[in-house]
C-alpha positions, 0 to 999 in steps of 0.5 A: 720101902727099900732099905738104903743098902739095896739102893746103893747096890742098884747103882753100883751095879750100874755099869755106867757108875762102876768103880774101877776097883772093888771096895770092901763090903760091909761085914755080917755083923754090920748087916745084922746090925743094919737090919736091927736098926731100921733104915731111918737111923744112922749106925756108927757100926757102918763106920770103918775104924782102921781099914787102909783107905777108909776115912776115920771120922774124928771130932772134925765136923767134915773131911773134904776128901771123903773116903771109904765106907761110912754114913753120917747124920748132919744137922743143917747148921753143920751142912751150912758150915761145911759149904753144903758138905763140899768135897775136893774130889772132882765129882758129877753131881746127879739127882735121884728120884723125884719122890723125896722131899726136903721137908720129910720127917725121916731121911729115908723119905728125904730128896736124894742126890748123888755124887760121882767121883770122876778121879784124876788125869795123870801123866805117863812120865814117872818123874811128873807129878802134876795131877789134873782134875778132870772136867765134868763132861765126857767131851771135856775130858777127851779135850783134856786127854787130847792135849799133852802135859806141861812136861810133854808126856801123855795125859791118862784118865784114871776113872773112879766111879766112887758114889756118895749120896746126900738125903736132905730132909727136915732134920738135915742131911744123911750122908752115905759114902761107898767105896775107896778112892784108888787114885791120888788127890788132884794137886789144884783145889778150886774151893776154899773152906769156911774157915779157910775164908774166915782166915783170908778176910781176917787177913785182909781186914788187917791189911786193907791197903794190901794188893793180891802180890803183897798178900801172897808175899807177906810183909816185914815190918817191926812187929814181925812178919805179916802172914801170907795168904798162900799158907791158908790154902794152895788156892791162894797161891795163884794171884788171879784167884786172891785178886778175884776173892779180894774184889769179891770181899771188898764188893760186900764191904761195909765201907760208907758209900758217902765217904767213898763217893766224896773220896772219888770226887776229890780224886777226880775234880770236875768229872761229876757234874751233878749228883742227886740221891733222892727217889730220883737218883741220878749222877751225871759225868763229863770230861772236858774232852766230851763237853769240847765235842758237843760244841763246834764251829762248823756244820759237816756235810755228811748226816753226822751233825746233832746229838743222839741220846739212847738208854742202856738197860743192861748195864748196871747190876740192877735191871731198872737201873740206866745208863743215859748216854748222849753222844755226838760224831767227833771229827777229830776221831772220826767216830761217834763219842759220848758227850755226857753220861748219867747214871739214873735209877729209873726211867722216868720224865724226871730222870731225863729232865735231869740229864738233858738239863745238865747237857744244855747247861754244860754247852752253854757254859762251854760256848761262854768260855770261848766267847760265844754268845748264849742269848734267851732265843737259845734257852727257849729253844732248850726248854722247848726241847727238853719239855718234848722229850720229858713229856711237856714238863717244865725246865727250871734253870 
């Protein structure tokens, strides 16, 4: 079995992943200690203590800007806390050999992945401080370089090639970082750390009615100034990013759906015609304009009469849920418009029966509102139509 230092040597001598500058190699004493401990035992002797440009590991669990030559074993709990050892450097991920396994007992036999730093894109204007994060594909980087800087200067790609390798095995992840980053950090960070996200969520829960702009600005009150989310991370300086984080957080909120639905009905009276939350669940909605288009005083000469019904299978998050729509042609708008819409948690005959039952009942109410007679013959016709659509199920009005 080859020692991991030989694997690093093979990868580093590959011209495709060569860094732009040489990095400091391990000392002879380090090499001797390496040979003594064996390939599967991490050693603190490989961690530089005070060399310039190298990362010095302290009591902190993880630095998202790893730098210098070091290696460390992380438990799976620590990997989870650090979002899979997330790095702020712009890195291109890559797989290793297919022989490793996450169920291996030793890290050297674990599943190997690697990350290659792509460096940064800088401006040739000395006074410009904009540092851009390069895209992960070469074509994307070339597209970035073909554009001009915000200040009008010429952009240059400072490639890096510093390599980090991760061995995932039963005991955790063994992380190896080789090389120093001889380029500045990009000014735009894409991700929040676990602690930063927890602080953001705490501020949102303390201020449930605050929008993105208010969360960024903070707010003065009798008890003082509320903390701005922008102080957590530069990621949260962007209002659109705060809005996205807010929507994601509120999307997994533990608020009671029943209370939310009742509040929606209070805010929009008459919009929900019928709702049923059982094995067969439906929510049927209709506006006054929609129902007004279903009942007309005349028949068009063109082939645009009648009601067309269809169900969309990919509208909701769950593929089994349907959006059933019955549409009619609007002479006023000169286009087809929905007359009734139904959320259905399936496509059974009962789902469709409820949809068409509400459809014809709403048309009957609209006719009676305008003094048009709805007799028993109409009711029999509607029952017949619904029974055919719903596989001869009985309609009870």
